[in-house]
N, C-alpha and C positions, 0 to 999 in steps of 0.2 A: 566587432570582432568576439566571436563566442568562446567564453572562456570555461562554461560549466552546462552540462546537459541534466536535466530533472527528468526522470521518468517516473511514473505511477507504477504501484505493484500489480493489483488484482484489476485487471481489464486489459494490461499492457504487458508486463514482464509475466507475470503470472496468469494463466488462463485455464482454470478447473472446470471440469466438465459439470460439475454441480456443486453450488455452495452448501456450507455446514446445513443450514436451516432447511436447506432442500431435502439433504439425506436424513436429518432427525424425523422430519416430516413422512417420508418414505418407509424408512426402515424401522423407525421405532414409534411412528403414529402420534409424535408430538403434533397437537393441532399448531395451525400455520400462524392463527393469530396470537396465540400464546409466545410463539417464538419470536414474531414481528414484536411483541408488547416487550419482550427482553431486550432484543436489538435497539430498539427506539428507544428504550427507557435507562434504566443504571449503567447498560453497558455502555452508553455515551460517554459516562464519566472515565471509563476506561480507557477510552481514545485519547483523552488529555491527561491520565497519568494521575487521576483522582481517586481511583476505586481499582481494585483487583479482580479480575476475571475470575480467579479461583475462588476466590471468596463468592462471589455471586452465583456460580456454577454449584458450590456446595449446598446451596439452598433448593437449587433445582434438580441436581441428578436423580432423586428418589422420584418426583413427580414425573419426571421424562421418562423414567422406566430403563436407567442408565444403570447396568450392575455393577460396573467396574468403578475404578475413583476418577477424582476430577482430573488428575494428570493423564489416565489414560483416555478421558473424554478429550481431553485437550490435543493429543497425542493423534485421535482419531479425526479430529477437525482439522487439524493442521496438516496432516500428511495427505489427507484427502483435496485440500486445496494447495498442493504443491506443485502442480503441474507447470511449466514454464513453457513459453512458446520460443524454441531454438533458434528461430531467425531473428528473434529481438535479442536473445543473448549474444549471438554471433556478432550482431551490430555493435553492441556495447563493447565487446573484444576489439573491433577493429576501431571503434573512436579512440579507446584508451592507447591503442597502438599509434596513433595518429598525434597523440599528447593530449586530447581531450580529457576533461574532469568529468566523470559520469557517476549521478547520484541518485539513490532510490529516495522518492520524495512521497510517503504512504501516510494516510489516516491508518494508525495499528496502535492496538494495545501493546505493553511491552513483551508479553508470552510469545506472542507471533512475531514480534520484530526479532527477539533473539533467536528464534526457529529460523527465520530469514537469514540470519547472519552465520548462524553455526549449522544447521542441519542442511540450509538448501545453499550453502556456500556463498552467500549474498555479500558476506564481510569481507570476501576476496575479490568477487567479482567488482564491486562498485567501489568508488573511493571515499564513500561514506554513505551513511543512511539517515536521513531525515524523518523520524517517525513522530507523530503527533503525541505519542504519549510522552516523549521525551521533550519536544518542543514544547508542549502545554498549549498549544492551538492545533486546530484541525484545518485543512488547506483551504475551507470556504471562508476563512478569517486570514485577511492580509497579512496579519502578524506572523502567521506560520512563514510566508516567504520573506518578511523581513527579517526574520530570526536568520533565514538560511542566507540572504545577502551578507548580513553582519558577519556570519561564521566564516564564509565563504572569503569576504572582503572582495567581493565584484557588484558593478551596477547592474541595474534590472536588464539592460539591453543586453547584456554581456551573458545572460541566462538564456537558454531555450528550454521549454517543457513541454511535457506530451501527458496528457491525464485523458479518462474516458468520460469525465464528468464535467458538465458546461458550467457549474458552480465554480470548480476548482478552478478552471481556466479564466473564468471572470474576476475570480479573485486575483489570481497574478498579473492578468492583463492591468487591472486596477492599479497595479504598481509600475507599469512599462514592461514588464518581462515578456517576451515572446514566447506565446503560448498557443498550442495547437490540441484542438480537438481529436483524441485517437479514435478513428473509426476502425482502420483495417490496416494490416501491414503495408500493403502497397502504396497506399497513400501517406503513411508515415515515412516509408523509404523515398518518396519522391518530394517530400516536403524536406527530408533531411538532406538530400543531395542537392536541393537548392540553395541551403544554408552553409552547408561546409565547403 
């Protein structure tokens, strides 16, 4: 019996037209390799709560040609990646009406996690948010999902999880969680209907 539904943020619930690094490259001319170096480098520590993205960006804004503050850059970043798939939002509300607990499971640094909660209303929409920055592990690591199970006091077979990353799906499945690769809404809807 399913007791908890976990949904990934970016790629499932959140569907931005362009990601931050694309915009910075196109609108401010920041070289793609420099942006990749940033996100693959020290930023990874932000995803597990061991570094603050504000401090990292403070060293970058001048080089990137950003005229405003770090806070304004974060606002530009987060607001441009805040489009949601209304169909998925509607499904979340329907699941909650039926008595299911629905949670966001995301690899996210703390500032955007808070933006999700407050500015995007995810604090009210979801029964809870499991963010790697607070869990201390990313979804690639089974420890992330062990934390979720302990926190919710559920068995792996009582969780169903959708994510658009095969690595995250493999991590969840390694613990016995029912996990599905999110490809498109129609397939997601069919999978959901077969389970609930």
